C-alpha positions in Angstrom: -22.2 169.3 0.4 -20.1 167.6 -2.1 -22.5 168.0 -5.0 -23.2 171.6 -4.3 -19.6 172.7 -3.9 -19.1 174.2 -7.4 -19.0 178.0 -7.4 -20.7 180.1 -10.0 -17.4 180.4 -11.9 -17.2 176.7 -12.5 -20.7 176.2 -13.9 -19.9 177.2 -17.5 -18.2 173.8 -18.1 -21.2 171.9 -17.1 -23.7 170.7 -19.8 -27.2 172.1 -19.7 -28.4 175.6 -18.7 -26.5 176.9 -15.7 -28.0 179.3 -13.2 -25.8 182.3 -14.3 -26.7 181.7 -17.9 -30.4 181.6 -17.0 -30.0 184.9 -15.1 -28.2 186.5 -18.1 -30.9 185.3 -20.5 -33.7 186.5 -18.2 -32.1 190.0 -18.0 -32.0 190.2 -21.8 -35.5 188.7 -22.5 -37.8 189.6 -19.6 -40.5 192.0 -21.0 -40.9 193.8 -17.7 -37.3 194.8 -17.8 -37.7 196.2 -21.3 -40.7 198.2 -19.9 -38.7 199.6 -17.0 -35.9 200.6 -19.3 -38.4 202.4 -21.5 -39.8 204.1 -18.4 -36.3 205.4 -17.6 -36.0 206.8 -21.1 -39.4 208.5 -20.8 -38.4 210.1 -17.5 -35.1 211.3 -18.9 -36.9 212.9 -21.9 -39.3 214.6 -19.5 -36.4 215.8 -17.4 -34.6 217.3 -20.4 -37.5 219.7 -21.0 -38.3 220.4 -17.4 -37.9 224.0 -16.4 -38.0 225.4 -19.9 -40.1 228.4 -20.8 -43.5 227.8 -22.4 -43.7 228.3 -26.1 -44.4 231.9 -27.2 -47.9 232.7 -28.3 -48.8 234.5 -31.5 -51.7 236.9 -31.3 -53.7 238.4 -34.1 -56.8 240.5 -33.9 -58.5 243.9 -34.4 -58.8 246.7 -31.9 -61.4 249.4 -31.5 -63.8 248.1 -34.2 -67.2 249.9 -34.2 -70.0 247.4 -33.7 -73.1 249.8 -33.6 -74.3 252.8 -35.6 -74.0 253.4 -39.3 -70.2 252.7 -39.2 -70.7 249.3 -37.6 -68.0 246.8 -38.6 -66.3 249.3 -40.9 -62.6 249.1 -40.1 -61.9 252.4 -41.9 -64.5 254.5 -40.1 -62.7 255.2 -36.9 -59.2 256.5 -36.4 -58.4 254.1 -33.6 -59.4 250.9 -35.4 -56.4 248.9 -36.3 -55.4 245.3 -37.2 -52.9 243.9 -34.8 -50.4 241.1 -34.7 -48.1 240.3 -31.7 -46.2 237.8 -29.6 -46.7 236.9 -25.9 -44.2 235.0 -23.7 -45.0 233.6 -20.3 -41.9 233.5 -18.0 -42.2 231.2 -15.0 -40.3 232.3 -12.0 -36.7 231.0 -11.5 -37.8 229.2 -8.3 -40.5 227.3 -10.3 -38.2 226.3 -13.1 -35.5 225.1 -10.6 -38.1 223.1 -8.7 -39.5 221.5 -11.8 -36.0 220.4 -12.9 -35.3 219.0 -9.5 -38.7 217.2 -9.5 -38.0 215.7 -12.9 -34.6 214.5 -11.8 -36.1 212.7 -8.9 -38.6 211.1 -11.2 -35.7 209.8 -13.2 -34.1 208.4 -10.0 -37.5 206.8 -9.2 -37.7 205.1 -12.6 -34.1 203.8 -12.2 -34.9 202.5 -8.7 -38.0 200.7 -10.0 -35.9 199.2 -12.8 -33.3 198.0 -10.3 -36.0 196.5 -8.1 -37.7 194.8 -11.1 -34.3 193.4 -12.1 -33.8 191.9 -8.7 -37.3 190.4 -8.7 -36.7 188.9 -12.1 -33.4 187.4 -11.0 -34.9 185.9 -7.9 -37.9 184.5 -9.8 -35.6 183.0 -12.5 -33.4 181.5 -9.8 -36.4 179.9 -8.1 -37.7 178.5 -11.3 -34.2 177.1 -12.2 -33.9 175.6 -8.8 -37.3 173.9 -9.1 -36.3 172.4 -12.4 -32.9 171.3 -11.0 -34.6 169.7 -8.0 -37.1 167.8 -10.1 -34.3 166.7 -12.4 -32.3 165.3 -9.4 -35.5 163.6 -8.1 -36.0 161.8 -11.5 -32.4 160.6 -11.4 -32.6 159.4 -7.8 -35.8 157.5 -8.6 -34.3 155.9 -11.7 -31.4 154.6 -9.6 -33.8 153.1 -7.1 -35.8 151.5 -10.0 -32.6 149.7 -11.1 -32.3 148.1 -7.7 -36.0 147.2 -7.7 -35.7 145.7 -11.2 -32.8 143.6 -10.0 -34.9 142.3 -7.0 -37.8 141.5 -9.4 -35.4 139.5 -11.6 -34.1 137.5 -8.6 -37.7 136.9 -7.4 -38.8 135.6 -10.7 -35.9 133.2 -10.8 -36.6 131.9 -7.3 -40.3 131.5 -8.1 -39.4 129.5 -11.2 -37.1 127.3 -9.1 -39.9 126.7 -6.5 -37.9 128.3 -3.6 -40.2 131.3 -3.2 -43.9 131.8 -3.4 -45.4 133.7 -6.3 -46.7 136.4 -4.0 -43.1 137.6 -3.5 -42.6 138.0 -7.2 -45.8 140.0 -7.3 -44.6 142.2 -4.5 -41.3 142.9 -6.3 -43.2 143.7 -9.5 -45.5 146.0 -7.5 -42.4 147.8 -6.2 -41.1 148.4 -9.7 -44.5 149.7 -10.8 -44.7 152.0 -7.8 -41.3 153.5 -8.8 -42.4 153.8 -12.4 -45.4 155.8 -11.2 -43.2 158.0 -9.0 -40.9 158.5 -11.9 -43.7 159.7 -14.2 -44.9 162.1 -11.5 -41.4 163.4 -11.1 -41.0 163.9 -14.9 -44.3 165.8 -15.0 -43.1 168.0 -12.2 -39.8 168.5 -14.1 -41.8 169.5 -17.2 -43.9 171.9 -15.2 -40.7 173.5 -13.7 -39.1 173.8 -17.1 -42.3 175.6 -18.3 -42.1 178.0 -15.4 -38.5 178.7 -16.2 -39.4 179.3 -19.8 -41.7 182.1 -18.6 -38.6 184.1 -17.9 -36.4 183.0 -20.7 -38.9 182.8 -23.5 -38.3 179.1 -24.3 -40.8 176.3 -23.8 -38.6 173.6 -22.4 -35.0 173.8 -21.2 -32.7 171.2 -19.7 -30.8 172.6 -16.8 -27.3 171.8 -15.7 -26.8 169.2 -13.0 -24.4 171.6 -11.2 -25.8 174.0 -8.8 -24.3 177.0 -6.9 -23.2 176.4 -3.3 -26.4 176.9 -1.4 -24.4 176.8 1.9 -22.9 180.3 1.2 -24.5 183.6 0.3 -23.0 186.2 -2.1 -23.5 188.7 0.7 -22.8 187.9 4.3 -25.9 187.7 6.5 -24.8 190.6 8.7 -24.3 192.9 5.7 -27.9 192.2 4.5 -29.2 193.7 7.7 -26.8 196.7 7.7 -27.7 197.4 4.0 -31.4 196.8 4.4 -32.1 200.3 3.0 -30.7 199.1 -0.3 -32.6 195.9 -0.7 -34.8 195.6 -3.8 -38.2 196.4 -2.3 -36.9 199.5 -0.6 -35.2 201.1 -3.6 -38.5 202.5 -5.1 -39.7 203.5 -1.7 -36.6 205.5 -1.0 -36.8 207.2 -4.4 -40.5 208.0 -3.8 -39.5 209.8 -0.6 -37.1 212.0 -2.6 -39.7 212.6 -5.2 -42.3 213.6 -2.6 -39.7 216.0 -1.1 -39.1 217.6 -4.5 -42.9 217.9 -4.9 -43.0 219.9 -1.7 -40.4 222.3 -3.1 -42.4 222.6 -6.3 -45.5 223.5 -4.4 -43.7 226.1 -2.4 -42.3 227.6 -5.6 -46.0 228.2 -6.7 -46.0 231.1 -4.2 -43.5 233.0 -6.5 -45.2 235.1 -9.1 -44.8 234.4 -12.8 -44.1 237.1 -15.4 -45.1 237.7 -19.0 -44.1 240.0 -21.7 -46.0 240.9 -24.9 -45.4 243.1 -27.9 -47.8 243.8 -30.8 -47.9 245.9 -34.0 -51.1 247.7 -35.0 -51.9 248.8 -38.5 -54.5 251.5 -39.2 -56.2 252.2 -42.4 -56.5 255.4 -44.4 -52.8 256.4 -44.1 -53.0 256.8 -40.4 -50.0 256.1 -38.3 -49.3 252.6 -37.2 -48.8 251.7 -33.5 -47.0 249.3 -31.3 -47.8 247.9 -27.9 -45.4 246.7 -25.2 -46.8 245.0 -22.1 -45.3 243.4 -19.0 -47.5 241.2 -16.6 -46.9 239.8 -13.2 -48.9 237.2 -11.3 -50.5 238.2 -8.0 -50.8 235.3 -5.6 -53.2 237.3 -3.4 -55.1 234.3 -2.1 -52.2 232.0 -1.1 -53.9 230.9 2.1 -56.7 229.0 0.2 -54.6 228.1 -2.9 -50.8 227.8 -2.7 -50.7 227.1 1.0 -53.2 224.3 0.7 -51.2 222.8 -2.1 -48.0 222.9 0.0 -49.9 221.3 2.9 -51.1 218.5 0.6 -47.6 217.8 -0.7 -46.1 217.8 2.8 -48.8 215.3 3.8 -47.8 213.2 0.8 -44.1 213.4 2.0 -45.1 212.1 5.4 -47.0 209.2 3.8 -43.9 208.3 1.8 -41.7 208.5 4.9 -44.0 206.3 6.9 -44.5 203.8 4.1 -40.7 203.5 3.7 -40.2 202.9 7.4 -42.9 200.3 7.5 -41.4 198.5 4.5 -37.9 198.8 6.1 -39.1 197.0 9.3 -40.9 194.5 7.2 -37.8 193.7 5.1 -35.5 193.6 8.2 -37.9 191.1 9.8 -38.1 189.0 6.6 -34.3 188.9 6.3 -33.9 187.6 9.8 -36.7 185.0 9.3 -35.2 184.0 5.9 -31.7 183.6 7.4 -33.1 181.5 10.2 -35.0 179.3 7.8 -31.9 179.0 5.5 -29.7 178.0 8.4 -32.2 175.4 9.5 -32.5 173.9 6.0 -28.7 173.7 5.7 -28.7 171.6 8.9 -31.5 169.4 7.6 -29.8 168.8 4.2 -26.5 168.1 5.9 -28.2 165.5 8.2 -29.7 163.8 5.2 -26.4 163.7 3.3 -24.2 162.6 6.2 -26.5 160.2 8.0 -29.9 159.5 6.7 -29.2 158.9 3.0 -26.1 156.7 3.5 -27.9 154.7 6.2 -31.0 154.1 4.1 -28.8 153.2 1.1 -26.7 150.8 3.1 -29.7 149.2 4.7 -31.3 148.7 1.3 -28.1 147.3 -0.2 -27.6 144.9 2.7 -31.2 143.6 2.7 -31.1 143.2 -1.1 -27.9 141.2 -0.8 -29.4 139.1 1.9 -32.5 138.5 -0.2 -30.3 137.4 -3.2 -28.5 135.0 -0.9 -31.8 133.3 0.0 -33.2 135.5 2.7 -36.7 136.9 3.1 -38.1 139.6 0.8 -40.0 141.7 3.4 -36.9 143.3 5.0 -35.8 144.6 1.5 -39.3 145.9 0.8 -39.3 147.8 4.1 -35.8 149.1 3.5 -36.6 150.2 -0.1 -39.7 152.0 1.0 -37.8 153.9 3.7 -35.0 154.7 1.2 -37.6 156.1 -1.2 -39.1 158.3 1.5 -35.6 159.6 2.5 -34.7 160.4 -1.1 -38.0 162.3 -1.7 -37.6 164.2 1.6 -34.1 165.1 0.7 -35.1 166.4 -2.8 -37.8 168.5 -1.1 -35.4 169.9 1.4 -32.9 170.7 -1.4 -35.6 172.6 -3.2 -36.5 174.5 -0.1 -32.9 175.3 0.7 -32.4 176.6 -2.9 -35.4 178.8 -2.6 -34.3 180.1 0.8 -30.9 180.8 -0.7 -32.4 182.7 -3.6 -34.6 184.8 -1.3 -31.4 186.1 0.3 -29.0 186.1 -2.6 -30.9 188.5 -4.8 -31.8 191.2 -2.3 -29.1 193.7 -3.1 -28.1 195.2 -6.5 -24.9 193.9 -7.9 -23.1 197.2 -7.5 -23.7 197.2 -3.7 -22.4 193.7 -3.2 -18.7 193.2 -2.1 
C-alpha cells in the first residue's frame, strides 16, 4: 500500500497528530494510568512495612487492690497492693514475618502487572480512536474529490441544457448527484467529529486533527508466530499470572499461621508505705492446639484459591491464544481485501468514471456517467470501511505485548 508505507519513525514530519504522538499523550494523560501508578506506590509502601513487629504496648494499672471490707479501695491497706507500669511486645514468628514480606512483594508485582495491562489497553484504545479519526478524514477527502467531478458534470449539463442539446432532466440528475455527495460529505464530517471526540477521551482534548500519514498496517511490530509463543506475556494475562503468584504466597502465609507467636512483657510495681517495689518479667507463647479446625482450614481455603487462580489463568490463556489466531486470520483477510481495492477496484472505478465523464462532455449520454459515479462512490466507501477494519485488526495485535518484551 503506497499511502500506508511510512513507518512510525517517519510520522513526526507529517502535519497533524501522529499515532505515536497520540500514544505518548495518552500515556501521560490517561487517568486510569495515574490510578495504576498510585496503586503501585500504595503496594510498595505496604511492602516496606510487611513483616515488621507490632508496636509495643504500654500497660498501666493497679494490682491486688482490696474491693470489699473496711479497707475496700484503699491502696495503702494491703502490703501487696501496688501501682504498675510496663511494656508488652508481641513477636510474630520468623516464618510469619517472612511469609508476610513475600506476600506483600507479590502484591507489588500484581499492581505492576495491572499497570502494564492497563497501559496496553489504553494504547490499543487510543490507536483505535486515532484510526477511526484517520479513516473518517480520508473518507471526507475522497468524497470531496468525487464532488469536484460531479460539480464539473453539473456545469457541463447546465451548458448543454442552455444550448438546447440536452433535456432539463439531465441537469436535474447531475444536480441531484452533487447534492447526494454533499449529504455524504456532511455525514462523513459528523463521523469525523465523533471520532475526534472519542480520541479526545484519551488525550483530554475536545477536537484534534490527525495526521494523514498512518503506520504500515501490513506489518506488525511483533511477528505473528511470536505472539503465540509469548501468549503468557500478553496484556490480559499479565494480571492473571501475578494473581497466581499472589495466591501461592497466600498459601505460604496461611501455613505460617501454624507457627506460634511469642510475646515478652516487663512491668514495674510501686507499693505504698515504704514497702519494697517489685518488677515483673513475662514470656508468652501461642498454643495452636486446635489447628485442625482453625489453621488447617485456612490453609485449605488458600490452596483452593490458588487452584482457582491457576484454572482462571489457563482459561484466559486458551482464550487469548484463540483470539490471537482469529485476529491474525482476520488481519490477513483484510489486507487482501484492501490490496484488491487499491490494485484493481479503485483504479477500475476511477477510470470508468473518468472515461464516461469525458464521453458525456464530448456529447454522449449522461446515464453511463451516473452509473459509473455511483459505483465509484460505493467502492470508495467500501475501501474506507475496510481500511478502518484493517487498522483496528492491526491495533488488536500490535498492542498485546509490553514494549520491553518486543524485539
